[in-house]
C-alpha positions as CSV (number, residue, x, y, z in Angstrom):
1,M,19.6,-10.5,10.1
2,K,19.3,-11.2,6.3
3,E,15.5,-11.0,4.5
4,T,14.2,-14.2,3.5
5,K,11.2,-15.0,1.4
6,K,8.7,-17.5,2.3
7,V,5.9,-19.0,0.6
8,V,2.7,-19.7,2.8
9,S,-0.4,-21.8,1.1
10,I,-3.6,-20.9,3.6
11,L,-6.7,-22.6,3.1
12,V,-9.6,-20.6,4.5
13,F,-13.4,-20.3,4.3
14,D,-14.5,-17.8,2.3
15,K,-16.0,-15.3,4.5
16,P,-15.8,-11.3,4.4
17,N,-12.8,-9.7,6.0
18,V,-10.5,-12.9,5.8
19,L,-7.9,-11.4,3.9
20,I,-7.9,-8.4,5.7
21,K,-7.2,-10.2,9.0
22,L,-4.7,-12.4,6.9
23,I,-2.6,-9.1,5.9
24,G,-3.1,-7.4,9.4
25,F,-1.5,-10.9,11.3
26,F,1.6,-10.7,8.9
27,E,1.7,-6.5,9.2
28,K,1.8,-7.2,13.3
29,R,4.8,-9.7,13.0
30,G,6.4,-7.6,10.9
31,Y,6.1,-9.7,7.4
32,T,5.7,-7.6,4.1
33,V,3.3,-8.9,2.1
34,E,5.0,-9.3,-1.9
35,S,2.1,-10.6,-3.5
36,I,-1.2,-12.9,-2.9
37,N,-2.7,-15.1,-4.9
38,L,-6.2,-16.5,-4.9
39,I,-7.2,-19.8,-5.2
40,K,-10.8,-21.4,-5.8
41,T,-11.4,-24.6,-4.1
42,G,-13.4,-26.9,-5.7
43,E,-15.8,-26.4,-2.6
44,K,-17.9,-23.2,-3.2
45,E,-17.2,-21.8,0.8
46,K,-13.3,-22.9,0.7
47,V,-10.7,-20.8,-0.8
48,R,-7.2,-21.0,-0.7
49,Y,-5.0,-17.8,-0.2
50,V,-0.4,-18.3,-1.3
51,F,1.4,-15.7,0.3
52,V,5.0,-14.6,-0.8
53,L,5.9,-13.0,2.4
54,N,9.7,-11.0,2.7
55,T,11.0,-11.9,6.5
56,K,13.9,-11.1,9.0
57,E,12.1,-14.4,11.1
58,K,13.8,-17.4,11.0
59,S,11.0,-19.7,11.5
60,F,7.6,-19.0,10.8
61,E,6.1,-22.0,12.8
62,K,5.7,-20.6,15.9
63,H,3.0,-17.9,14.2
64,K,1.4,-21.0,12.6
65,N,-0.9,-21.7,15.8
66,Q,-1.6,-18.6,16.6
67,L,-3.0,-17.9,12.8
68,F,-5.2,-20.8,13.2
69,R,-7.1,-18.4,16.0
70,I,-7.4,-15.4,14.3
71,V,-9.1,-16.5,11.3
72,E,-11.2,-20.3,10.5
73,T,-8.3,-21.5,8.9
74,L,-8.1,-25.5,7.6
75,D,-4.6,-25.8,6.5
76,V,-1.3,-24.2,6.1
77,K,1.7,-25.2,4.1
78,F,5.1,-23.9,3.6
79,L,6.3,-24.4,-0.5
């Protein structure tokens, strides 16, 4: 199966270990993190991470609900 790139934007509460949990989430599911960007929002307790992922998965949708359980996720968008 051919590798494809996925760009995922995740809005979360800015708490300790959030980035570590997100990276672990992707690693356990076979995604390779190519790049990470952190975007501060206007609200000090919220941040947006934008991940560029390499994957052989056809759809990230099946993992989206699991992501909400791992960290306090507010929003997930596919770009």
